[in-house]
C-alpha angles and dihedrals in degrees: 000000000000116000122197108202126193108222098189127243095312115286109108092221089068093062118112114241090236090061091056090049092051091050093049092050097046131098096213132024119196126194146115117288089260093050093048088062088080093062109109117245088238092066109116100186132087123292114207127185115235110261116245092236121054090218089065089050092050093052091048093049093048089056093045105036094109088064124072102265125180121198114199114219123188113238115341114351094215096047103081087315140124092272091077091056093045091057091058093051105042137042117258092245092059098054140049127190126212115198126234139188108277124221088243093055089048092050091054091050091052090049093047086230126143117246092209114126093005121148110220120203145141140229095201105135095344143069114255120242093255093183089058102041094045090052089061130081098219126030132168122196139178106213141196135213094271097052107023138142095293093050091048091052089049091055092048092051091045090058093046094243132137127223140166107235124202117190121192122190132189089000116209091006122113089256093052111153125188118181135178124221142152127228093274102057110037104131120236097239141117111280114203122226091332142182121200125204117195119198128188101207096165 
């Protein structure tokens, strides 16, 4: 059985107890070096770093799927996470998915802002549907270096729109940084592990 476990946005205290139980009972735990830091020191199985290519991961899992394998997923596995890919590669009977707290959920809790009626999306490896997201009053995105907070602000300005823009970096880590901007003053800089919330407050 392969288990995909959401480990939350980063801070170990935000892990579900069930996730720790699954890790302890597994033969193999797979994750990035940062994700593997959540594995308890009492774990006696094999820790394996996530391969750079998903094809390598698929081949490995096909060989080892008769063992108890846990894949660590940052945040929520089914919210722009590896859980979606897993469901396209393996039969439902061979996998289970345990939810986690997403970085977007965490961002809203820090802002003391309701998630009701929010559109959740991502710009990782793709261009967002600007016509859609700028037609909505509340949008949350995880972004990448190509289409990040500055590029979103440029698109808002180009269309003559106004938005309140919250940018959260390194959420739940000691160096967490949440800042508030509007479309006119988002700096052109590198934003680390970030979530963007766009609000139309007009």
